[in-house]
Phi, psi and omega in degrees: 000142175250127177226117180231121174241113195231139168227126178214121183251134172246112184293160178293145177238183180303324182238021182213147178274162176293146175226135178234118170271119179221082191224154176224130173234139177219120184208146171232018178281160182296314180229119176244136183246139173258114187242142177160176182287166175299140179084009183274346178111011184291307181292326176299322176296315178300314181293329178289323177292320182287340180098004178284338177234137177261116178295160175284324181215166172117197182205143174235124179230140169239117191057238181257009183263131178270119178265330178210138174212110182295328184290327182251009177062035174270127177208089180292140176292159183307320184294340182264357186267343182055048174254118174282128184236124175252112184279164178299328181263012174075324176056037174282150178288117188292336183272355182255151172288170178302315179299317181295325175299318179290321180296326179300319181286345184246019187289347178285350181269157172300157189304310183295318179294321179299315180297319180294315181296318180296316179297322177298317179293320178300319179288315183298321183262012176055051182237004187302321182285355183245007190301332183270359182272154176265161186309323183290348178263005183252154174282170179300318179294322179292320176297319181297315179296320178296319181296319178292317179299318180297318179298321182287330180296336178280003179054058181286159175278337178211143179252121182253124183239121180259099181048064186295338183263005182298129178083359180268143177283177187300320181293315180291327178295316178297323178295318178298320179298321176298318179298315182294322176295324178294318177299318181299323183274336186262339183235156177266006183285120176290148183243133173240121192229134174267135178207154171254359191259113181296322179298325179294324176302317180286326185292323187229345189276138171263328178222150188227131176244121180268119179259140175208119177051046174084004182233154171272113185263346172195148174219155181160187174287154178306316178297323179299313182290321179298318182280329184222075174300139189282340185203170176299322179300312180296316180300320179291322179295323179290329173066030186233013187236152158283129178241111190229135178280135180217160179248140178282121180266310181220156176221128180227092181296331180296320179264359181057049181224163172210169171226145184232149173256120176248102185063240179258016182243156179245135180238143176258144180205186179284163178301144184247093179301138178084355178258159181233156177302131181096348178296145170262128184232166173259121176277132187234112182213138182280148181304325182286348178275347180268148175249128181240138179209155179300142182283130179227019179171199181286137179302143179260205183300126178058026179251141183236127175288141182210148177261132180287126180256331182182175180213142181234126177296142176224161183305323184263004182154226181231141172258118182267138180249121182246168167294180187067011181060042181257138172237137178217145179258136178223158174299149182299320182296322180294320178293317182299325180290337188232022187296335181273356178280129178259337181262119183231166172242130176247122183256130180264141177284129182289331183268345185255010181288132174244147175232151180242000000 
């Protein structure tokens, strides 16, 4: 288990604002991801666990071992923490071959065992044909795999990855995700990973910590957070929702229903525990959950009239931009047939409405 309770303050300077990291993470999942915008404190958390940064207060524990405790002045140096760290720039020794980089991490083993372990890692990470090359002769994905293999050869208690997919193209990113899933199934080493990529959270993450301005504002499995963002802040950080202000018109707990006013339209949805008639709430719905079609009459149940402002191609179709700050996804063929239509109807799902 990894448990880190951290406080680290950076005072304001002539050209910089004050920053306070005041966060706690506790996880025993195989892969935990720290997600959030740049400057939110994710890498600082990783560096505090690894021992590169000394927090002002708090405690860091891996299993039952205390790595840092501000109250008792315990602060183990990085070399004593057995944390494998994979940096954004890979940090491979440039004068060594790939094999020599791996052997360096395994030098505490007897010669025959070291050779066997290195060969196993070369095969596992599909690097055997590249063992004689130096880092400048490797691609970004190959360097990344070598860096992870080297970290694991040192038998760390936890593997820390700082944006491991940064700079990789889609194919190499998918390959890295396969590698991480392989590590998760082949090793007992827990992984703590920093990422800005929501898809990456789903691809490899078992638990997700949302960072914002030095604090953890929500944690849970990626599907839990995706389906139920805890606040407007989290929904905005995820960047995948229509966020619309609406007023609560009616609440019926017996029938498990409610009605909301969105502008001059009325929407039906599920009962909203903890809300009251007259409350103003934020309606939270993903573009792919909305149905959009050209308007050919009076809006029906849960339908909102909207004017088309623009369209953006996406891998799965087209994202339509409407007034009322609405976004909806439609198949490309449907958009092409109706692209000259400016008057549309956007239908909201009655069962999928979320409010914040």
